[in-house]
C-alpha positions as CSV (number, residue, x, y, z in Angstrom):
1,M,9.4,-47.9,-16.9
2,S,13.0,-46.9,-16.5
3,E,14.3,-43.6,-17.6
4,V,16.6,-43.2,-20.5
5,S,19.9,-41.3,-20.0
6,H,21.6,-38.8,-22.3
7,M,23.4,-41.7,-23.8
8,D,20.3,-42.5,-25.8
9,I,21.0,-39.7,-28.2
10,T,24.3,-41.6,-28.8
11,E,22.4,-44.9,-29.1
12,A,19.9,-43.3,-31.5
13,K,22.7,-42.0,-33.6
14,R,24.3,-45.5,-33.6
15,L,21.0,-47.0,-34.9
16,L,20.7,-44.3,-37.6
17,L,24.3,-44.7,-38.7
18,A,24.0,-48.4,-39.0
19,A,20.9,-47.9,-41.2
20,K,22.6,-45.3,-43.4
21,E,25.6,-47.6,-43.9
22,K,23.2,-50.2,-45.3
23,G,21.3,-47.7,-47.5
24,V,18.2,-48.0,-45.3
25,I,16.0,-44.9,-44.6
26,L,15.5,-44.5,-40.9
27,R,14.7,-41.3,-39.1
28,L,14.4,-40.3,-35.4
29,A,10.9,-39.4,-34.2
30,G,9.4,-38.5,-30.8
31,G,11.0,-36.5,-28.0
32,L,14.6,-37.2,-28.9
33,A,14.0,-35.8,-32.3
34,F,12.7,-32.6,-30.8
35,Q,15.8,-32.5,-28.7
36,V,18.0,-32.7,-31.8
37,H,16.5,-29.5,-33.1
38,C,16.3,-27.7,-29.7
39,K,18.5,-24.7,-29.3
40,K,17.6,-23.8,-25.6
41,M,18.4,-27.1,-23.9
42,A,17.4,-25.9,-20.5
43,F,13.8,-25.7,-21.6
44,C,13.4,-28.8,-23.7
45,E,15.8,-31.3,-22.2
46,R,14.2,-34.3,-20.3
47,S,14.6,-38.0,-19.8
48,H,13.1,-40.4,-22.3
49,V,11.7,-43.9,-21.9
50,D,12.4,-45.1,-25.5
51,I,13.8,-44.3,-28.9
52,D,11.2,-43.7,-31.6
53,L,12.2,-44.2,-35.2
54,A,10.3,-44.0,-38.5
55,G,11.0,-45.9,-41.8
56,L,9.5,-47.6,-44.8
57,S,7.5,-50.8,-44.7
58,K,9.2,-52.0,-47.9
59,Q,12.5,-51.9,-45.9
60,S,11.0,-53.5,-42.8
61,A,13.1,-56.7,-43.0
62,Q,16.3,-54.7,-43.4
63,I,15.4,-52.4,-40.5
64,A,14.7,-55.4,-38.3
65,G,18.0,-57.0,-39.3
66,I,20.0,-53.8,-38.5
67,I,18.4,-53.3,-35.1
68,K,18.7,-56.9,-34.1
69,G,22.3,-56.8,-35.2
70,L,22.9,-54.2,-32.6
71,G,21.8,-56.4,-29.8
72,Y,18.0,-55.9,-29.7
73,V,15.3,-58.5,-29.8
74,E,12.1,-58.0,-31.9
75,N,8.7,-58.2,-30.2
76,T,7.1,-60.1,-33.1
77,G,3.7,-59.8,-31.4
78,M,3.7,-56.1,-31.9
79,T,4.6,-56.5,-35.6
80,M,1.8,-59.0,-36.1
81,A,-0.8,-57.0,-34.1
82,T,-0.2,-53.9,-36.1
83,G,-0.2,-55.6,-39.5
84,G,3.5,-54.7,-39.9
85,K,2.8,-51.0,-39.4
86,R,4.9,-50.8,-36.2
87,M,7.9,-52.8,-34.8
88,L,9.1,-52.9,-31.2
89,F,12.5,-54.0,-30.1
90,G,13.9,-54.5,-26.6
91,K,17.0,-55.7,-24.8
92,L,17.0,-58.6,-22.3
93,G,17.0,-57.3,-18.7
94,S,15.9,-53.8,-19.6
95,K,12.6,-52.0,-20.0
96,D,14.1,-49.5,-22.5
97,H,13.0,-50.1,-26.0
98,V,13.0,-49.0,-29.7
99,D,9.8,-48.3,-31.5
100,V,9.8,-48.2,-35.3
101,F,6.8,-46.7,-37.2
102,L,6.5,-47.7,-40.8
103,D,5.1,-45.4,-43.5
104,N,2.9,-43.4,-41.1
105,L,2.5,-42.1,-37.6
106,D,-0.8,-43.7,-36.9
107,F,-2.4,-42.4,-33.7
108,E,-5.5,-40.3,-33.2
109,H,-4.8,-38.9,-36.7
110,V,-2.6,-40.4,-39.4
111,I,0.4,-38.5,-40.6
112,K,1.7,-40.0,-43.9
113,L,5.5,-40.2,-44.1
114,Q,6.4,-42.3,-47.2
115,E,7.4,-39.3,-49.3
116,R,8.8,-37.2,-46.4
117,L,11.5,-39.2,-44.7
118,E,14.4,-37.4,-46.5
119,I,13.7,-33.8,-45.7
120,E,15.9,-33.9,-42.6
121,E,19.2,-35.8,-42.4
122,S,18.5,-37.6,-39.1
123,T,14.9,-36.9,-37.9
124,L,11.4,-36.6,-39.3
125,S,10.8,-33.2,-40.8
126,V,10.3,-30.6,-38.1
127,S,6.9,-29.9,-39.7
128,D,5.8,-33.5,-39.2
129,L,7.3,-33.6,-35.7
130,L,5.3,-30.4,-34.8
131,L,2.1,-31.8,-36.3
132,S,2.6,-35.1,-34.4
133,K,2.3,-33.0,-31.2
134,L,-0.4,-30.5,-32.3
135,S,-2.7,-33.3,-33.3
136,I,-2.8,-34.8,-29.8
137,S,-6.1,-34.2,-28.1
138,R,-4.8,-34.4,-24.5
139,L,-1.6,-32.4,-24.5
140,N,0.6,-32.9,-21.4
141,D,3.5,-30.8,-20.2
142,K,6.2,-32.5,-22.3
143,D,4.1,-32.1,-25.5
144,I,3.5,-28.4,-24.9
145,R,7.2,-27.9,-24.1
146,D,8.1,-29.6,-27.4
147,I,5.6,-27.4,-29.3
148,I,6.9,-24.2,-27.6
149,T,10.5,-25.2,-28.3
150,F,9.9,-25.5,-32.0
151,L,7.9,-22.4,-32.3
152,N,10.5,-20.4,-30.5
153,D,13.7,-21.9,-31.9
154,L,12.8,-22.6,-35.6
155,P,11.8,-20.3,-38.4
156,L,8.5,-20.5,-40.3
157,G,8.4,-21.0,-44.0
158,D,6.3,-22.3,-46.9
159,Q,8.6,-25.0,-48.2
160,D,10.0,-28.3,-46.9
161,L,13.5,-27.2,-45.9
162,P,15.7,-28.5,-43.1
163,D,15.1,-26.9,-39.7
164,T,12.1,-24.9,-41.1
165,I,8.5,-25.3,-40.1
166,N,6.4,-25.4,-43.3
167,I,3.1,-23.9,-42.1
168,D,1.7,-24.2,-45.6
169,Y,2.1,-27.9,-45.4
170,I,0.4,-28.1,-42.0
171,A,-2.4,-25.8,-43.1
172,R,-2.9,-27.9,-46.3
173,L,-3.3,-31.1,-44.4
174,C,-5.7,-29.5,-42.0
175,S,-7.7,-28.1,-44.9
176,R,-8.4,-31.7,-46.1
177,S,-9.4,-33.1,-42.8
178,W,-11.9,-31.4,-40.5
179,G,-10.9,-33.6,-37.6
180,L,-7.3,-32.8,-37.8
181,Y,-8.1,-29.1,-38.2
182,H,-10.3,-29.3,-35.1
183,D,-7.6,-30.9,-32.9
184,V,-4.7,-28.9,-34.1
185,L,-6.6,-25.6,-33.7
186,E,-7.6,-26.7,-30.2
187,S,-3.9,-27.4,-29.4
188,V,-2.9,-24.0,-30.6
189,A,-5.5,-22.5,-28.4
190,K,-4.2,-24.4,-25.4
191,C,-0.7,-23.2,-26.1
192,F,-2.0,-19.6,-26.2
193,D,-3.7,-20.1,-22.9
194,I,-0.9,-21.8,-21.0
195,L,2.2,-20.1,-22.5
196,G,2.4,-17.5,-19.8
197,S,3.0,-20.2,-17.1
198,Y,6.3,-21.4,-18.7
199,G,8.4,-18.4,-17.6
200,L,9.8,-17.4,-20.9
201,N,11.4,-14.0,-21.2
202,L,9.4,-11.2,-22.8
203,V,11.1,-11.5,-26.2
204,D,10.7,-15.3,-26.4
205,N,7.1,-15.1,-25.1
206,E,6.2,-12.6,-27.7
207,H,7.9,-14.5,-30.5
208,V,6.0,-17.7,-29.6
209,L,2.7,-15.8,-29.6
210,Q,3.5,-14.5,-33.0
211,T,4.3,-17.9,-34.4
212,L,1.2,-19.4,-32.9
213,S,-0.8,-16.6,-34.5
214,A,0.9,-17.2,-37.9
215,L,0.1,-20.9,-37.7
216,R,-3.5,-20.4,-36.7
217,N,-4.1,-17.8,-39.4
218,A,-2.6,-20.1,-42.0
219,M,-5.0,-22.8,-41.0
220,V,-8.1,-20.6,-40.8
221,E,-7.4,-18.9,-44.1
222,S,-6.5,-22.0,-46.1
223,K,-9.0,-23.0,-48.8
224,K,-10.9,-26.0,-47.5
225,T,-11.8,-29.1,-49.6
226,T,-15.4,-30.0,-50.3
227,R,-14.9,-33.1,-48.1
228,W,-13.8,-30.8,-45.2
229,K,-16.8,-28.6,-45.6
230,I,-19.2,-31.5,-45.6
231,R,-17.6,-33.0,-42.6
232,S,-17.7,-29.7,-40.8
233,L,-21.5,-29.6,-41.0
234,V,-21.6,-32.7,-38.7
235,G,-19.0,-31.2,-36.3
236,E,-18.6,-33.0,-33.0
237,R,-21.8,-35.0,-33.2
238,I,-19.9,-38.0,-34.5
239,P,-16.3,-39.0,-33.5
240,W,-13.5,-37.4,-35.5
241,R,-10.4,-39.1,-34.1
242,R,-9.3,-42.6,-33.3
243,T,-9.0,-43.6,-29.7
244,V,-5.5,-44.7,-28.8
245,D,-3.8,-45.8,-25.6
246,N,-0.6,-43.8,-26.1
247,Q,1.0,-41.2,-28.4
248,I,4.5,-40.9,-29.6
249,G,7.0,-39.6,-27.0
């Protein structure tokens, strides 16, 4: 698959602006969304193979019209195969594409977005973006870099505010789902283990360790639901996540 140049930030903004002008809610997701909030570009910058967006299923026809109006062609097979939960658009002669996730990010774990698309002006909330990476069971280098970027560059908080990681929100979701809790906690542990190999200066390294600790403590100390407690008794003896071919970029 071909690599996407820096122009794709511009292309993503063109798509978002077209949606805004039509009164349609569309937000950037995936790796490009992390790059929007990244303050130390040398650490988080990379090439991308697609543009990931999120919107509402009730506006799917409008979203499709806007994207096709900018020269893209819809892969209707993807729309049908996912029951309208995801749309895929491409351009003739190019492998680059636009993915649109509707209502949810539905991978190994489901992250519901219907009520959360207007926290940030142009991207998913940084809390949902972070959770989308922490919930991946097999983290790769780009995933870990995205996680470290956010934990180093953005403040922690307990409300849904722009450019602020709401650790109460993440802990609350994990307190309702043992499977999500299990995988997010494992990802935090992986980040603890591998952080030293990324060459951060002492100040940044210590800051990320502190934010990882704060996130882990919030999860561990949160009050778990009865459903969580019952599911925890079974543990890993039965599957706790969906099997997917790929995650969001």
